[in-house]
Structure formats: structure tokens, C-alpha cells
Backbone as numpy.savetxt, mean C-alpha at the origin, in Angstrom:
# Nx Ny Nz CAx CAy CAz Cx Cy Cz
-5.11 -14.26 8.55 -4.96 -12.79 8.81 -5.16 -11.37 9.39
-5.88 -10.99 9.94 -6.68 -9.88 9.53 -6.60 -9.25 10.70
-6.01 -7.59 10.07 -6.35 -6.41 11.05 -7.55 -5.78 11.88
-7.66 -5.88 12.74 -8.27 -4.97 13.80 -7.54 -3.79 14.19
-8.57 -2.47 14.38 -8.37 -0.62 14.10 -8.77 -0.35 15.10
-8.30 -0.19 17.03 -9.01 1.11 17.60 -9.79 2.04 17.83
-9.99 1.98 17.44 -11.42 3.42 17.33 -11.05 4.38 18.76
-9.83 4.14 19.46 -9.51 4.71 20.19 -8.04 5.83 19.49
-7.27 5.69 19.83 -5.99 5.26 19.65 -5.70 4.69 17.68
-6.37 4.28 17.04 -6.44 3.80 15.34 -5.54 2.95 15.14
-4.46 3.30 16.00 -4.07 2.32 15.58 -4.13 0.72 15.46
-3.34 -0.28 13.89 -3.59 -1.69 13.74 -2.66 -2.16 14.53
-4.00 -3.30 14.94 -3.42 -4.86 15.32 -3.68 -5.73 13.84
-1.61 -6.85 14.61 -2.68 -7.87 13.27 -2.92 -9.18 14.09
-4.26 -9.60 13.12 -4.68 -10.94 15.19 -3.80 -11.81 13.63
-3.54 -13.18 14.38 -3.76 -14.70 13.90 -4.53 -15.17 14.81
-4.33 -16.81 13.83 -5.47 -17.57 14.57 -3.94 -18.28 15.67
-4.53 -18.62 17.16 -4.19 -19.29 17.42 -4.40 -21.57 17.56
-3.12 -21.45 17.15 -3.24 -23.00 16.60 -3.81 -24.01 17.78
-3.77 -23.96 18.81 -4.00 -24.67 20.10 -5.75 -24.30 19.82
-5.25 -23.14 20.58 -7.30 -22.73 20.82 -8.05 -22.13 19.54
-7.54 -21.32 18.98 -8.51 -21.16 17.06 -8.52 -20.06 17.74
-8.33 -19.27 19.04 -8.76 -18.32 18.99 -8.10 -16.63 18.07
-8.37 -15.72 17.58 -7.65 -14.66 17.05 -6.91 -14.03 17.80
-5.54 -14.07 18.29 -4.73 -13.70 18.98 -4.01 -11.99 18.02
-2.88 -10.97 19.15 -2.27 -10.70 17.29 -0.95 -11.43 17.81
-0.91 -11.49 16.19 0.28 -12.25 16.02 2.13 -12.17 17.10
2.43 -12.63 17.26 3.69 -12.73 18.24 4.66 -11.95 17.99
4.98 -10.46 18.32 6.14 -10.00 18.11 5.90 -9.22 16.61
4.98 -8.62 16.20 4.76 -8.21 14.93 3.95 -6.85 15.82
5.00 -5.43 15.59 3.82 -3.73 15.65 2.93 -4.00 15.61
2.85 -2.34 16.19 1.12 -1.78 15.70 1.43 -1.22 13.98
0.66 -0.74 13.68 0.62 0.06 12.39 0.11 1.34 12.70
-0.25 2.32 11.98 -0.40 3.48 12.16 -2.07 2.90 11.02
-0.86 2.44 9.57 -1.71 2.43 8.33 -1.25 1.56 7.46
-2.03 1.06 6.37 -0.85 -0.08 5.94 -1.79 0.86 3.92
-0.70 0.68 3.70 -0.88 1.33 2.09 0.31 0.00 0.92
-1.12 0.72 -0.11 0.14 -0.30 -1.24 0.10 0.17 -2.85
1.50 0.42 -3.06 1.77 0.42 -4.34 1.57 -0.95 -5.55
1.63 -0.48 -6.40 0.88 -0.88 -7.19 2.13 -0.08 -8.92
2.55 -1.14 -9.28 3.86 -1.41 -11.08 3.46 -2.26 -12.36
3.40 -1.73 -12.78 2.69 -1.86 -14.07 3.63 -2.55 -14.31
3.61 -3.23 -15.75 4.78 -4.69 -16.08 5.39 -3.77 -17.57
6.07 -4.40 -17.89 6.82 -3.34 -18.56 7.12 -4.43 -19.75
7.06 -3.90 -20.64 6.69 -4.67 -22.26 8.56 -5.17 -23.34
9.77 -4.71 -21.86 11.15 -4.27 -22.38 11.08 -6.50 -23.56
10.53 -7.51 -22.61 10.65 -8.18 -23.16 11.42 -8.83 -21.87
11.48 -8.14 -20.65 12.32 -9.44 -19.52 11.06 -10.20 -18.72
12.01 -11.72 -18.84 10.81 -12.40 -18.27 10.59 -11.06 -17.02
11.84 -11.62 -16.38 10.78 -10.95 -14.51 10.18 -9.27 -14.24
9.85 -8.43 -16.00 9.41 -7.31 -16.15 7.54 -7.92 -16.56
7.16 -8.58 -16.69 6.53 -9.31 -17.89 5.10 -9.43 -16.46
5.46 -9.27 -15.43 4.17 -9.19 -14.50 3.28 -7.48 -13.66
1.86 -7.65 -13.78 1.59 -6.05 -13.21 2.34 -6.94 -11.14
2.67 -6.15 -10.41 2.97 -6.32 -9.05 2.83 -5.37 -8.07
1.66 -5.28 -7.30 1.68 -4.76 -5.91 2.52 -4.97 -4.81
2.74 -4.23 -3.56 3.26 -4.05 -2.39 2.54 -3.88 -1.53
2.62 -4.48 -0.30 1.49 -4.02 0.63 2.63 -2.99 1.33
2.51 -1.97 1.61 3.29 -1.24 3.19 2.52 -0.42 4.39
3.27 -0.67 5.63 2.79 -0.86 6.99 3.37 1.10 7.57
2.95 0.78 7.71 3.81 2.64 8.53 3.60 1.50 10.04
4.43 1.61 10.46 4.75 1.05 12.17 4.39 2.30 13.10
4.01 2.40 14.03 3.71 2.91 15.76 5.30 3.26 15.26
6.11 3.65 15.12 7.03 3.77 15.50 7.99 4.69 14.30
7.28 5.07 13.26 7.50 5.00 12.74 8.27 4.93 11.36
8.13 3.65 11.40 9.15 2.67 10.04 8.13 2.12 9.30
8.90 1.32 7.96 7.92 0.81 7.79 8.63 -0.35 7.29
7.20 -1.39 6.86 7.68 -2.68 6.37 7.01 -3.27 5.31
7.43 -3.85 4.52 6.94 -4.76 3.22 6.59 -5.65 3.67
5.08 -5.94 3.61 3.76 -6.80 4.16 3.67 -7.98 3.48
3.48 -7.08 2.10 3.15 -8.90 1.11 3.01 -8.45 -0.24
3.47 -9.23 -0.69 3.37 -9.06 -2.72 2.45 -10.10 -3.65
2.51 -8.94 -4.54 1.30 -10.49 -5.82 2.17 -9.74 -7.74
2.52 -10.62 -7.96 2.34 -10.44 -9.42 1.69 -11.59 -10.00
0.90 -11.03 -11.16 0.45 -11.51 -11.96 0.23 -10.61 -13.82
0.13 -11.78 -14.14 -0.01 -11.58 -15.84 -1.61 -10.02 -16.16
-2.29 -10.57 -16.06 -3.75 -9.92 -15.61 -4.23 -8.49 -14.76
-4.76 -8.02 -14.99 -5.44 -6.89 -14.12 -6.09 -7.84 -12.93
-6.99 -8.85 -13.65 -8.57 -8.59 -13.28 -7.95 -9.29 -11.98
-6.83 -10.17 -11.97 -6.59 -11.44 -10.73 -5.57 -10.35 -9.88
-4.68 -9.23 -9.61 -4.50 -9.05 -9.63 -5.11 -8.10 -8.42
-6.19 -7.20 -8.99 -6.80 -6.39 -8.28 -8.09 -7.43 -7.37
-8.35 -8.08 -7.88 -9.49 -9.41 -7.48 -7.71 -9.85 -5.45
-6.78 -9.85 -5.78 -5.56 -9.99 -4.62 -5.37 -8.53 -4.17
-5.91 -7.88 -4.15 -5.63 -6.56 -3.58 -6.48 -6.20 -2.90
-8.31 -6.79 -3.82 -9.39 -6.57 -2.49 -9.50 -7.65 -1.41
-8.33 -8.34 -1.51 -7.90 -9.74 -0.46 -7.54 -9.27 0.85
-6.35 -8.29 0.79 -5.42 -7.61 1.17 -6.16 -6.93 2.29
-7.00 -5.26 1.40 -7.86 -4.54 1.81 -8.28 -4.79 2.85
-8.86 -6.13 2.28 -9.70 -7.07 3.18 -9.13 -6.94 4.43
-8.00 -8.01 4.54 -7.52 -8.54 5.78 -6.65 -7.00 6.07
-5.86 -6.40 6.07 -5.11 -5.48 6.46 -6.16 -4.00 6.80
-6.36 -3.66 6.10 -7.40 -2.45 5.81 -7.15 -1.10 5.29
-5.51 -1.47 4.19 -5.35 -1.06 3.10 -6.62 -0.24 2.73
-5.48 1.43 2.24 -7.37 2.57 2.66 -6.83 2.71 1.67
-5.44 2.47 0.79 -4.89 3.51 -0.34 -4.14 2.27 -1.10
-3.84 3.22 -2.85 -3.07 2.18 -3.79 -2.20 3.28 -4.61
-1.32 3.66 -4.50 -0.91 4.44 -5.09 -0.46 3.68 -6.12
-0.41 4.52 -8.35 -0.75 3.64 -9.26 0.12 4.84 -10.42
0.25 4.50 -11.36 1.30 5.26 -11.81 -0.46 5.83 -13.36
-1.23 6.82 -12.77 -2.31 7.37 -14.36 -2.16 6.99 -15.46
-0.63 7.32 -15.90 -0.56 7.49 -17.11 -1.28 5.94 -17.90
-1.11 5.27 -16.98 -2.02 4.35 -18.20 -2.91 3.85 -17.79
-3.89 4.64 -18.56 -5.42 5.14 -18.37 -6.31 4.08 -18.23
-5.76 2.42 -19.37 -6.99 1.93 -19.44 -7.19 0.27 -18.27
-5.37 0.87 -17.44 -5.28 -0.01 -16.71 -5.93 0.43 -15.83
-5.43 1.51 -14.98 -6.72 2.41 -13.47 -7.48 2.35 -14.20
-8.32 2.16 -15.40 -9.60 2.10 -15.45 -10.56 0.34 -14.48
-9.51 -0.51 -15.02 -9.85 -2.19 -14.93 -9.43 -1.60 -13.67
-8.41 -1.49 -12.83 -9.27 -1.23 -11.32 -10.18 -0.48 -10.61
-10.84 -0.12 -10.95 -11.65 0.91 -10.76 -12.85 0.46 -10.51
-12.63 -0.49 -11.88 -14.10 -0.97 -12.33 -14.05 -2.29 -11.46
-12.98 -2.96 -11.03 -12.74 -3.92 -10.09 -14.08 -4.20 -9.01
-15.29 -4.96 -8.56 -16.05 -5.00 -8.07 -16.16 -5.61 -6.34
-15.74 -4.13 -5.41 -15.20 -5.12 -4.22 -13.71 -3.73 -3.74
-12.84 -3.12 -4.99 -11.80 -2.87 -5.22 -11.65 -1.49 -3.79
-12.23 -0.47 -5.65 -12.28 1.08 -5.08 -14.31 1.20 -4.28
-14.41 0.20 -4.52 -16.39 0.67 -4.50 -16.68 -1.15 -4.55
-18.40 -0.62 -4.18 -19.22 -2.26 -4.48 -19.96 -1.34 -5.17
-20.52 -2.29 -6.81 -21.63 -1.94 -7.27 -22.85 -2.79 -7.13
-23.81 -1.74 -7.98 -25.34 -1.95 -7.46 -25.97 -2.13 -9.20
-26.47 -2.43 -9.28 -27.19 -3.24 -10.60 -29.31 -3.68 -10.08
-29.73 -2.70 -11.50 -30.52 -3.02 -11.33 -31.77 -4.67 -11.62
-32.22 -5.77 -10.89 -32.85 -6.57 -11.13 -34.32 -6.30 -11.84
-34.29 -7.35 -11.77 -35.34 -7.62 -12.63 -36.94 -6.50 -13.00
-36.79 -6.13 -10.97 -38.29 -5.96 -10.75 -38.00 -4.27 -10.93
-36.66 -3.42 -10.77 -36.61 -1.81 -11.36 -35.37 -1.80 -9.17
-34.87 -2.95 -9.23 -34.34 -2.09 -7.91 -33.08 -2.47 -7.34
-32.52 -1.56 -6.74 -30.96 -1.58 -7.64 -30.33 -2.19 -6.06
-30.06 -3.01 -6.37 -28.59 -3.97 -5.87 -27.24 -4.76 -5.93
-27.22 -5.60 -4.87 -25.50 -5.09 -5.04 -25.10 -6.00 -6.12
-24.16 -6.50 -6.75 -24.29 -7.00 -8.46 -23.55 -9.29 -7.24
-22.82 -8.49 -6.28 -22.55 -9.91 -5.39 -23.19 -9.59 -4.49
-23.01 -11.24 -2.78 -23.41 -11.20 -2.26 -21.96 -10.88 -1.35
-22.62 -11.21 -0.43 -21.04 -10.66 0.74 -19.70 -11.70 0.59
-20.61 -13.38 -0.11 -19.57 -14.15 0.02 -19.06 -14.56 -1.14
-19.08 -13.54 -2.01 -18.67 -13.79 -3.36 -16.91 -13.07 -2.74
-16.21 -12.59 -1.74 -14.96 -12.01 -1.15 -14.87 -13.16 -0.17
-13.34 -14.11 0.26 -13.45 -14.83 1.24 -12.69 -14.01 2.47
-12.52 -12.61 2.43 -12.33 -11.95 3.07 -13.40 -10.84 3.93
-14.40 -11.01 2.89 -15.28 -9.07 3.50 -15.71 -9.18 4.66
-15.68 -7.49 5.06 -16.34 -7.58 5.96 -17.76 -6.38 5.91
-17.20 -5.02 4.74 -18.84 -4.70 4.82 -17.94 -3.63 4.40
-18.88 -2.98 3.35 -18.89 -2.44 1.92 -18.56 -0.82 2.29
-18.28 -0.01 3.93 -17.87 0.86 3.99 -16.44 0.79 3.60
-15.19 -0.74 3.95 -14.68 -0.74 3.43 -13.78 -0.36 1.60
-12.94 0.34 1.70 -12.95 -0.03 0.62 -11.49 1.10 0.30
-10.92 1.07 -0.69 -9.29 1.72 -0.96 -9.66 2.88 -2.04
-8.73 4.09 -1.61 -8.45 5.09 -2.86 -7.32 4.89 -3.68
-7.56 5.53 -4.83 -6.63 4.95 -5.86 -6.16 6.98 -6.26
-5.09 6.99 -5.99 -3.81 7.73 -5.78 -2.86 7.56 -6.52
-2.24 8.86 -7.34 -1.08 8.66 -8.47 0.14 9.23 -7.66
1.29 8.20 -8.09 3.00 8.74 -7.75 2.45 9.84 -8.23
3.22 10.40 -7.75 4.16 12.36 -8.00 4.91 11.91 -9.15
5.26 13.18 -10.39 5.99 12.73 -11.10 7.47 12.79 -10.44
7.61 13.31 -9.98 9.21 12.51 -9.21 8.89 11.39 -9.15
8.64 10.70 -9.03 8.54 9.28 -8.76 8.86 8.67 -9.92
7.37 8.83 -10.43 7.73 8.48 -12.37 8.65 8.14 -12.81
9.01 9.46 -12.71 10.35 10.77 -13.45 11.36 9.62 -13.42
11.74 9.40 -12.41 13.13 8.90 -11.58 12.34 7.29 -10.95
12.14 6.16 -11.71 11.75 5.48 -10.56 12.83 4.48 -9.69
14.33 5.38 -10.70 16.08 5.17 -9.59 15.78 5.28 -8.14
14.82 6.81 -7.76 14.57 7.69 -6.42 14.02 6.46 -5.77
13.23 5.81 -5.92 12.28 4.50 -4.54 13.34 3.72 -3.75
14.39 3.14 -5.38 15.00 2.47 -4.62 15.63 2.85 -3.99
16.23 3.76 -4.35 17.45 4.44 -2.91 17.17 4.41 -2.04
15.42 5.46 -1.97 14.90 5.37 -0.58 15.08 4.35 0.48
14.64 3.10 -0.74 14.12 1.70 0.59 16.39 1.42 0.60
17.35 2.21 0.05 18.34 1.39 0.36 18.77 2.04 1.37
18.64 3.67 1.28 18.65 4.46 2.46 18.59 3.74 4.01
17.34 3.27 4.07 16.14 3.77 4.83 15.92 2.03 5.86
16.56 1.59 4.86 16.95 0.39 4.78 18.05 0.09 6.14
19.14 1.17 5.55 20.64 1.13 6.55 20.06 1.52 7.55
19.09 1.48 8.14 19.33 3.24 8.90 18.53 2.53 10.61
17.78 1.49 9.69 16.74 0.86 9.83 15.74 0.80 10.36
14.36 1.29 8.96 13.42 1.96 9.16 12.73 1.83 8.16
13.50 0.68 7.54 12.69 0.22 6.12 12.75 -1.44 6.44
12.08 -2.21 6.14 12.12 -4.02 6.72 11.47 -4.69 5.09
11.66 -5.69 5.12 10.99 -6.43 3.91 11.14 -7.73 4.82
9.92 -7.55 4.59 9.81 -9.41 6.02 9.27 -10.80 4.77
9.73 -11.57 5.09 9.63 -12.69 4.56 8.37 -12.98 3.61
7.16 -13.08 3.45 6.40 -13.17 2.64 6.52 -12.39 2.10
7.46 -11.16 1.54 8.29 -10.66 -0.13 9.66 -11.12 -0.60
9.60 -12.30 -0.95 10.43 -13.12 -1.48 10.98 -12.05 -2.85
10.13 -11.76 -3.53 10.36 -11.16 -5.00 11.36 -9.97 -4.92
10.71 -9.31 -3.61 11.35 -7.76 -3.13 13.22 -7.94 -3.04
11.99 -8.94 -2.27 13.81 -9.01 -1.23 15.17 -9.73 -1.68
14.52 -10.34 -3.53 15.48 -11.12 -4.74 16.01 -10.08 -5.72
15.13 -8.47 -5.79 15.39 -7.29 -6.58 16.12 -6.09 -5.59
16.30 -6.49 -4.49 17.19 -5.95 -3.87 18.59 -6.13 -3.38
18.29 -7.68 -3.45 20.07 -8.23 -2.89 20.74 -8.08 -4.68
19.97 -7.48 -5.54 21.25 -7.01 -6.94 21.74 -6.55 -5.67
23.69 -6.75 -6.55 24.19 -5.56 -7.28 24.47 -5.29 -8.33
25.08 -3.42 -7.45 25.44 -2.94 -9.47 26.41 -3.61 -10.41
26.05 -3.75 -11.74 25.97 -2.37 -12.45 24.34 -3.04 -12.55
23.42 -2.64 -11.98 21.24 -2.54 -11.76 21.03 -2.74 -13.60
21.42 -2.55 -14.63 21.38 -2.37 -15.87 19.51 -1.77 -15.35
18.20 -2.24 -16.19 17.32 -2.15 -16.66 16.76 -2.01 -14.77
17.55 -2.74 -13.34 16.37 -3.10 -12.76 14.77 -1.72 -11.87
15.44 -0.64 -12.26 14.35 0.40 -12.05 12.99 0.06 -12.21
13.10 -0.39 -13.82 12.16 -0.99 -14.62 11.30 -2.23 -13.63
11.51 -2.76 -13.05 11.68 -4.67 -12.51 9.67 -3.66 -11.48
8.83 -4.74 -12.31 7.43 -4.20 -11.39 7.46 -4.26 -9.75
8.11 -4.79 -9.24 7.98 -5.35 -7.72 8.30 -3.77 -6.87
10.24 -3.51 -7.77 10.58 -2.72 -6.95 10.02 -0.88 -7.57
9.60 -1.15 -8.48 8.13 0.30 -8.46 7.30 0.33 -7.42
6.30 -1.10 -7.54 5.02 -0.29 -6.65 6.06 -0.16 -5.40
6.90 -1.37 -4.67 6.95 -0.89 -3.60 8.77 0.32 -3.57
9.40 0.73 -3.93 9.34 1.87 -3.78 9.11 3.30 -4.55
8.20 3.26 -4.68 7.06 4.19 -5.19 6.53 4.98 -4.13
5.67 3.00 -3.91 4.90 3.78 -1.89 5.30 4.03 -1.23
6.54 3.14 -0.96 7.03 4.03 -0.19 7.72 4.98 0.31
8.20 5.86 -1.17 8.24 7.45 -1.50 7.03 8.85 -0.95
6.15 7.70 -1.58 4.63 8.57 -1.41 4.18 8.91 0.30
4.49 7.10 0.26 4.12 7.25 2.54 4.78 8.50 3.39
6.15 8.71 2.50 6.85 9.50 3.43 6.66 10.65 2.71
6.32 11.24 1.85 5.76 12.51 1.34 4.52 12.62 2.15
3.50 12.43 2.22 2.54 12.09 2.57 2.16 12.40 3.89
3.22 12.15 4.93 2.65 12.10 6.50 3.18 12.78 7.01
1.91 12.65 7.55 1.67 13.97 8.91 3.22 14.48 9.18
3.74 16.02 9.24 4.98 16.66 10.26 4.12 17.06 11.69
5.61 17.21 12.44 4.76 17.93 13.66 4.62 19.20 13.49
3.80 19.84 14.43 3.36 21.13 13.48 4.63 21.78 14.18
5.40 22.83 13.76 6.01 24.02 13.87 5.98 24.87 14.66
6.12 24.96 15.76 5.23 26.25 16.65 7.18 27.35 16.99
6.45 28.65 16.34 6.99 30.23 15.63 7.65 30.34 17.76
9.28 31.11 17.20 9.97 30.76 18.45 8.68 32.62 18.23
8.82 33.29 19.84 7.62 34.00 19.94 8.68 34.81 20.16
9.22 36.59 19.96 10.52 37.22 19.89 9.59 38.37 21.05
9.68 39.13 21.83 9.70 39.49 22.19 9.76 41.39 21.73
8.73 42.11 21.73 8.72 42.82 21.66 8.70 43.95 22.22
10.18 45.05 22.15 10.93 46.06 23.39 9.78 47.35 22.92
9.22 48.13 23.07 8.43 49.03 22.94 9.39 50.39 24.54
9.22 51.05 23.24 9.53 52.68 23.94 9.17 53.22 25.00
9.69 54.07 25.64 8.36 54.84 26.49 7.79 55.93 26.09
6.67 56.22 26.55 5.63 57.24 26.42 6.52 59.23 25.60
6.12 59.27 24.80 6.52 60.36 25.38 5.68 61.77 25.22
């Protein structure tokens, strides 16, 4: 899978490999996207097995303004999470990831992961700067200008993770948010019925709900034209 961005329209086409010709073609039935973003949910140490892994969910904003949860991944180790997020960053041109900045050490682990937010350099024996890893280090590497930014969830998101769940429910009912089969964990979480107890602490739910909330919050809105009111001038005296 590989995303290609049109330099004129800025729309993203998701490409796949034709099994017969082995050529890259647009995946049938997949719409064009405006951008891909990721949300990251840190693990919860409550002792619940389902909450014991960090997770991220990649969400795409489609050309028509709807959203699709495109990919998910969970791991106990931040390094493995960062490695997989780097792969999806390269495949789908994910340009930002929303994260809870309150856990500073975990955020630093992401910032220092080579190839995610930047490509690190170091001096060799001759004192010359060179990249720490070659291009072949990453399976889906394209170019070193492709990186993502880490952005914080808003205080409203972190104060009430349930609001992201409510938004996903509402937009799903309106046909504006879809969860693809590539996200079985998120689908399973969203199928749970009340009473939900501590479900809002689930890392996948925090990642997806928080990401969708921030994408909606930061979506460019069309400018509202002010209505011009004609001014009535009195006659000269």
C-alpha cells in the first residue's frame, strides 16, 4: 500500500499492487483523501489486560469531508509503536500525530525515534555529519523530508475521553465516520454496549476518539461572508 499526493489538488490516492500485472493502481472503491492523521493512546495501568498496551489509530479525512479509521496498532513497547507508526507515516503520508503530552517521557521516546519526527545525524570518525541510518533501514522509506509533527490533544479531550467516543458514535450514525476492517480492535471496542464502565480508558478508544475530535476541531472552515448592509444617506442641507 502506498499513498500518492497530487501536487495540484493536494488530494491523496491510495495505491495497491495489481496481482496480475504487479503494477501499482488505485485501490478500487477507496476514495481520495485530503490528509491522514494519527492519534496515540498511552496504556492504562489499571490492571485491565485490554488496556495494557499503547496504541495508535490512523484516520483519513476523505475528499467529501467524511472520515475513515484506516489502520491501528498496539504494543507494550513505545519503540515498537514508533517503528510501526513510522511505517504508516511513509505509506500514507501521515503528517501529524495527536498525543497526550502529560506523559513527557513517552513523548520524548517518540521524538527521539529516528525517522518519525526527524532523521538524526551524527559525526563519523572524520568529524563529518552523516545520517545515523541509511535509506534501506525503513521498509517504506521515500525521502527524508517526509516526517510528522507531534501535536497535543486539547485539554477538553484529555479531561473527558468519553467525548471522543460520543463523537465517533454520532458521526457513525450520520454516515460520516467509518471503521475499516483493518481496525478490528477499534471495531470490537465500539460494539460494546452500556454499561461501559472504564471503556473510556482503552488506548484504542483514546487514540481514535481523540484524533477524530482534533481533526474536526482543526478542520478549515469556509469563510463566512458578511452581509453588506446598504447605508442610507440623508440629503445635503
